[in-house]
MDAnalysis code that builds the backbone (N, CA, C; Angstrom):
import MDAnalysis as mda
import numpy as np

u = mda.Universe.empty(357, n_residues=119, atom_resindex=np.repeat(np.arange(119), 3), trajectory=True)
u.add_TopologyAttr("name", ["N", "CA", "C"] * 119)
u.add_TopologyAttr("resid", np.arange(1, 120))
u.add_TopologyAttr("resname", ["GLN", "VAL", "ARG", "ILE", "GLU", "GLU", "SER", "GLY", "GLY", "GLY", "LEU", "VAL", "GLN", "PRO", "GLY", "GLY", "SER", "LEU", "THR", "LEU", "SER", "CYS", "THR", "ALA", "SER", "GLY", "SER", "ALA", "PHE", "SER", "ILE", "TYR", "SER", "MET", "GLY", "TRP", "PHE", "ARG", "GLN", "SER", "PRO", "GLY", "LYS", "GLN", "ARG", "GLU", "LEU", "VAL", "ALA", "THR", "ILE", "THR", "SER", "GLY", "GLY", "GLN", "ILE", "VAL", "TYR", "VAL", "GLY", "PHE", "ALA", "GLU", "GLY", "ARG", "PHE", "THR", "ILE", "SER", "LEU", "ASP", "ASN", "ALA", "LYS", "ASN", "THR", "VAL", "ASP", "LEU", "GLU", "MET", "LYS", "SER", "LEU", "TYR", "VAL", "ASN", "ASP", "THR", "ALA", "ILE", "TYR", "TYR", "CYS", "TRP", "GLY", "TRP", "ILE", "ALA", "ALA", "ASP", "LYS", "SER", "THR", "SER", "LYS", "TYR", "TRP", "GLY", "GLN", "GLY", "THR", "GLN", "VAL", "THR", "VAL", "SER", "SER"])
u.atoms.positions = np.array([
    [0.839, -1.194, -0.003],
    [-0.001, -0.004, 0.001],
    [0.873, 1.239, 0.000],
    [0.409, 2.268, -0.713],
    [1.166, 3.503, -0.840],
    [0.585, 4.545, 0.098],
    [1.472, 5.273, 0.723],
    [1.061, 6.353, 1.616],
    [1.635, 7.662, 1.105],
    [0.816, 8.700, 1.128],
    [1.228, 10.034, 0.705],
    [1.177, 10.947, 1.920],
    [2.243, 11.657, 2.177],
    [2.290, 12.522, 3.359],
    [2.892, 13.876, 3.018],
    [2.155, 14.934, 3.354],
    [2.607, 16.295, 3.084],
    [3.201, 16.921, 4.339],
    [4.009, 17.953, 4.112],
    [4.526, 18.768, 5.205],
    [4.853, 20.148, 4.654],
    [5.034, 21.096, 5.573],
    [5.512, 22.408, 5.163],
    [4.481, 23.520, 5.162],
    [3.229, 23.210, 5.452],
    [2.237, 24.279, 5.493],
    [2.452, 25.194, 6.683],
    [1.692, 26.298, 6.677],
    [1.803, 27.222, 7.798],
    [1.260, 28.587, 7.458],
    [1.620, 29.542, 8.293],
    [1.178, 30.928, 8.130],
    [2.301, 31.751, 7.509],
    [1.957, 32.528, 6.500],
    [2.949, 33.372, 5.837],
    [2.286, 34.697, 5.476],
    [3.066, 35.748, 5.467],
    [2.531, 37.062, 5.124],
    [2.389, 37.217, 3.613],
    [1.476, 38.071, 3.190],
    [1.360, 38.334, 1.740],
    [2.701, 38.760, 1.158],
    [3.011, 38.215, -0.005],
    [4.303, 38.487, -0.628],
    [5.392, 37.523, -0.203],
    [5.100, 36.707, 0.790],
    [6.105, 35.788, 1.305],
    [6.190, 34.510, 0.516],
    [7.026, 33.602, 1.010],
    [7.288, 32.334, 0.330],
    [7.090, 31.164, 1.282],
    [6.813, 30.026, 0.696],
    [6.623, 28.808, 1.480],
    [6.887, 27.627, 0.567],
    [7.492, 26.595, 1.106],
    [7.732, 25.381, 0.327],
    [7.022, 24.204, 0.975],
    [6.220, 23.526, 0.178],
    [5.535, 22.317, 0.626],
    [6.304, 21.097, 0.112],
    [6.289, 20.051, 0.921],
    [6.959, 18.827, 0.525],
    [6.008, 17.651, 0.706],
    [6.172, 16.658, -0.139],
    [5.291, 15.486, -0.094],
    [6.106, 14.252, -0.433],
    [5.931, 13.211, 0.360],
    [6.668, 11.978, 0.136],
    [5.712, 10.803, -0.011],
    [5.977, 10.006, -1.016],
    [5.253, 8.743, -1.192],
    [6.078, 7.624, -0.575],
    [5.420, 6.768, 0.187],
    [6.135, 5.671, 0.827],
    [5.315, 4.384, 0.707],
    [5.985, 3.287, 0.893],
    [5.328, 1.986, 0.786],
    [6.310, 0.992, 0.217],
    [5.798, -0.089, -0.304],
    [6.664, -1.108, -0.886],
    [6.257, -1.376, -2.324],
    [7.254, -1.581, -3.150],
    [7.065, -2.012, -4.543],
    [6.083, -1.133, -5.304],
    [6.407, 0.142, -5.467],
    [5.554, 1.024, -6.249],
    [6.395, 1.837, -7.213],
    [5.738, 2.338, -8.234],
    [6.389, 3.195, -9.226],
    [5.531, 4.434, -9.444],
    [6.192, 5.577, -9.441],
    [5.484, 6.841, -9.619],
    [5.447, 7.208, -11.094],
    [4.255, 7.454, -11.599],
    [4.118, 7.988, -12.949],
    [4.116, 9.525, -12.900],
    [3.355, 10.066, -11.990],
    [3.338, 11.512, -11.819],
    [2.865, 11.852, -10.415],
    [3.216, 13.050, -9.991],
    [2.747, 13.576, -8.718],
    [2.400, 15.035, -8.895],
    [1.674, 15.558, -7.943],
    [1.309, 16.954, -8.080],
    [0.617, 17.491, -6.857],
    [0.151, 18.718, -6.998],
    [-0.508, 19.420, -5.912],
    [-1.847, 19.983, -6.386],
    [-2.827, 19.839, -5.523],
    [-4.133, 20.468, -5.680],
    [-4.354, 21.342, -4.457],
    [-5.352, 22.205, -4.530],
    [-5.688, 22.991, -3.355],
    [-7.193, 23.208, -3.287],
    [-7.648, 23.449, -2.081],
    [-9.072, 23.692, -1.876],
    [-9.253, 24.806, -0.860],
    [-9.900, 25.881, -1.314],
    [-10.205, 27.002, -0.436],
    [-11.605, 26.813, 0.123],
    [-11.913, 27.446, 1.239],
    [-13.247, 27.307, 1.831],
    [-14.345, 27.685, 0.849],
    [-15.330, 26.803, 0.690],
    [-16.444, 27.083, -0.198],
    [-16.168, 26.855, -1.671],
    [-14.983, 26.381, -1.986],
    [-14.626, 26.163, -3.393],
    [-14.277, 24.711, -3.639],
    [-14.309, 24.334, -4.911],
    [-13.918, 22.981, -5.271],
    [-12.409, 22.845, -5.273],
    [-11.962, 21.617, -5.117],
    [-10.526, 21.362, -5.186],
    [-10.047, 21.653, -6.609],
    [-8.918, 22.342, -6.713],
    [-8.404, 22.706, -8.025],
    [-6.941, 22.312, -8.172],
    [-6.563, 22.056, -9.406],
    [-5.195, 21.688, -9.704],
    [-4.270, 22.890, -9.529],
    [-3.079, 22.627, -9.003],
    [-2.050, 23.654, -8.915],
    [-0.943, 23.352, -9.924],
    [-0.362, 22.160, -9.828],
    [0.724, 21.776, -10.723],
    [0.927, 20.273, -10.639],
    [1.434, 19.703, -11.733],
    [1.782, 18.290, -11.743],
    [3.136, 18.121, -12.418],
    [3.788, 17.002, -12.121],
    [5.068, 16.688, -12.731],
    [5.144, 15.178, -12.919],
    [5.627, 14.751, -14.088],
    [5.775, 13.321, -14.340],
    [7.157, 12.854, -13.878],
    [7.327, 11.553, -13.808],
    [8.631, 11.015, -13.421],
    [9.687, 11.379, -14.447],
    [9.257, 11.695, -15.660],
    [10.186, 12.113, -16.696],
    [10.463, 13.603, -16.706],
    [9.793, 14.333, -15.813],
    [10.069, 15.755, -15.676],
    [9.134, 16.687, -16.426],
    [8.080, 16.168, -17.033],
    [7.135, 17.055, -17.710],
    [6.248, 17.728, -16.668],
    [6.103, 19.030, -16.800],
    [5.419, 19.844, -15.791],
    [4.226, 20.577, -16.398],
    [3.176, 20.639, -15.605],
    [2.002, 21.443, -15.961],
    [1.672, 22.337, -14.783],
    [1.540, 23.638, -15.061],
    [1.081, 24.605, -14.069],
    [-0.246, 25.167, -14.520],
    [-1.146, 25.432, -13.577],
    [-2.328, 26.187, -13.952],
    [-1.959, 27.670, -13.912],
    [-2.850, 28.498, -14.450],
    [-2.532, 29.892, -14.657],
    [-2.019, 30.640, -13.445],
    [-2.688, 30.482, -12.297],
    [-2.297, 31.264, -11.129],
    [-0.944, 30.843, -10.575],
    [-0.485, 29.647, -10.935],
    [0.781, 29.142, -10.420],
    [1.958, 29.512, -11.320],
    [1.688, 29.814, -12.568],
    [2.761, 30.147, -13.500],
    [3.568, 31.334, -13.007],
    [4.875, 31.161, -12.976],
    [5.766, 32.254, -12.606],
    [5.913, 32.475, -11.110],
    [5.052, 31.893, -10.304],
    [5.150, 32.068, -8.856],
    [5.481, 30.771, -8.138],
    [4.997, 29.654, -8.661],
    [5.198, 28.359, -8.018],
    [6.151, 27.513, -8.851],
    [6.931, 26.686, -8.173],
    [7.842, 25.772, -8.852],
    [7.675, 24.383, -8.258],
    [7.375, 23.427, -9.115],
    [7.226, 22.046, -8.670],
    [8.467, 21.258, -9.082],
    [8.890, 20.357, -8.213],
    [10.048, 19.523, -8.524],
    [9.841, 18.133, -7.931],
    [10.420, 17.154, -8.583],
    [10.265, 15.758, -8.149],
    [11.632, 15.119, -8.017],
    [11.887, 14.539, -6.864],
    [13.100, 13.763, -6.641],
    [12.702, 12.290, -6.736],
    [13.029, 11.680, -7.874],
    [12.597, 10.291, -8.099],
    [13.268, 9.317, -7.123],
    [14.471, 9.631, -6.711],
    [15.174, 8.729, -5.797],
    [14.543, 8.730, -4.409],
    [14.010, 9.895, -4.004],
    [13.414, 10.024, -2.671],
    [11.891, 9.938, -2.708],
    [11.312, 9.824, -3.919],
    [9.850, 9.791, -4.065],
    [9.199, 11.000, -3.402],
    [9.835, 12.138, -3.598],
    [9.385, 13.367, -2.962],
    [9.110, 14.436, -4.006],
    [7.974, 15.108, -3.857],
    [7.657, 16.236, -4.720],
    [7.527, 17.489, -3.857],
    [8.180, 18.540, -4.278],
    [8.142, 19.818, -3.566],
    [7.392, 20.855, -4.377],
    [6.773, 21.773, -3.679],
    [6.122, 22.912, -4.324],
    [6.637, 24.175, -3.658],
    [7.473, 24.900, -4.364],
    [7.998, 26.168, -3.860],
    [7.059, 27.273, -4.305],
    [6.553, 28.023, -3.355],
    [5.583, 29.074, -3.650],
    [6.156, 30.419, -3.254],
    [6.122, 31.358, -4.178],
    [6.624, 32.706, -3.934],
    [5.531, 33.728, -4.218],
    [5.761, 34.931, -3.743],
    [4.815, 36.041, -3.987],
    [3.390, 35.635, -3.663],
    [3.216, 35.087, -2.487],
    [1.906, 34.560, -2.110],
    [0.900, 35.673, -1.865],
    [-0.349, 35.395, -2.275],
    [-1.458, 36.307, -2.077],
    [-2.392, 35.742, -1.011],
    [-3.228, 36.605, -0.482],
    [-4.212, 36.150, 0.499],
    [-5.089, 35.047, -0.098],
    [-5.421, 35.163, -1.392],
    [-6.298, 34.157, -1.977],
    [-5.577, 32.857, -2.348],
    [-4.304, 32.747, -1.986],
    [-3.624, 31.445, -2.072],
    [-3.897, 30.608, -0.829],
    [-4.586, 31.203, 0.137],
    [-4.944, 30.477, 1.345],
    [-5.832, 29.294, 0.991],
    [-5.422, 28.120, 1.430],
    [-6.154, 26.896, 1.089],
    [-5.513, 25.715, 1.800],
    [-6.208, 24.597, 1.739],
    [-5.575, 23.331, 2.106],
    [-4.957, 22.782, 0.823],
    [-3.680, 22.480, 0.891],
    [-2.953, 21.971, -0.264],
    [-2.808, 20.451, -0.113],
    [-3.229, 19.754, -1.165],
    [-3.210, 18.298, -1.166],
    [-2.190, 17.782, -2.168],
    [-1.422, 16.828, -1.717],
    [-0.499, 16.145, -2.612],
    [-1.221, 14.964, -3.254],
    [-0.859, 14.691, -4.471],
    [-1.531, 13.650, -5.269],
    [-0.466, 12.855, -6.025],
    [-0.711, 11.575, -6.155],
    [0.201, 10.741, -6.908],
    [-0.544, 9.783, -7.814],
    [-0.047, 9.632, -9.014],
    [-0.554, 8.609, -9.959],
    [0.518, 7.518, -9.943],
    [0.189, 6.436, -9.213],
    [1.218, 5.492, -8.820],
    [0.804, 4.052, -9.124],
    [1.755, 3.283, -9.610],
    [1.534, 1.870, -9.868],
    [1.979, 1.057, -8.659],
    [1.067, 0.241, -8.154],
    [1.374, -0.620, -7.003],
    [0.379, -1.770, -6.987],
    [0.835, -2.924, -6.525],
    [-0.067, -4.084, -6.408],
    [-0.766, -4.394, -7.725],
    [-0.038, -4.339, -8.815],
    [-0.509, -4.702, -10.151],
    [-1.610, -3.782, -10.679],
    [-1.738, -2.608, -10.147],
    [-2.700, -1.652, -10.673],
    [-2.154, -0.230, -10.499],
    [-2.736, 0.699, -11.237],
    [-2.336, 2.100, -11.154],
    [-3.505, 2.904, -10.601],
    [-3.224, 3.671, -9.579],
    [-4.298, 4.402, -8.913],
    [-3.849, 5.790, -8.504],
    [-4.844, 6.611, -8.171],
    [-4.563, 7.920, -7.602],
    [-4.486, 7.787, -6.087],
    [-3.488, 8.426, -5.530],
    [-3.324, 8.443, -4.085],
    [-3.300, 9.888, -3.622],
    [-3.922, 10.145, -2.485],
    [-4.005, 11.506, -1.949],
    [-3.430, 11.569, -0.536],
    [-2.828, 12.697, -0.237],
    [-2.435, 12.964, 1.131],
    [-3.588, 13.578, 1.908],
    [-3.360, 13.828, 3.184],
    [-4.388, 14.373, 4.053],
    [-4.529, 15.879, 3.906],
    [-3.558, 16.513, 3.308],
    [-3.613, 17.951, 3.121],
    [-2.819, 18.711, 4.166],
    [-2.326, 19.862, 3.766],
    [-1.613, 20.737, 4.685],
    [-2.137, 22.164, 4.497],
    [-2.395, 22.837, 5.601],
    [-3.000, 24.174, 5.537],
    [-1.961, 25.233, 5.232],
    [-2.269, 26.059, 4.260],
    [-1.468, 27.243, 3.961],
    [-2.345, 28.463, 4.183],
    [-1.913, 29.351, 5.050],
    [-2.666, 30.569, 5.339],
    [-1.785, 31.769, 5.030],
    [-2.278, 32.625, 4.137],
    [-1.561, 33.840, 3.779],
    [-2.330, 35.011, 4.391],
    [-1.706, 35.640, 5.351],
    [-2.390, 36.701, 6.080],
    [-1.375, 37.608, 6.753],
    [-1.732, 38.875, 6.859],
    [-0.877, 39.817, 7.577],
    [-1.300, 39.901, 9.041],
])
């Protein structure tokens, strides 16, 4: 079984920076892609960025130029570096993985980490 665990959330002032980290753990699995979603109060969960094991990256519009996603295949860790944060970046950020394990490929989600941007 694969486990996804996030870390790095917290409180940051507008204009500040924060880096989220997420690690996939378990036995006998292969990562096809990983990424980050977020959900603000009263809104649906939305994509932030994804990265494949081969390094192909997709950012949604609000993340372009401010957020950087990276994947360490050896450590099964994906980081999301966020800069120039706005108040409306406040959300629970969820890590996601498209992972092959136990002879099947499935989506795996972390529990989420809170990011609050406030002065």
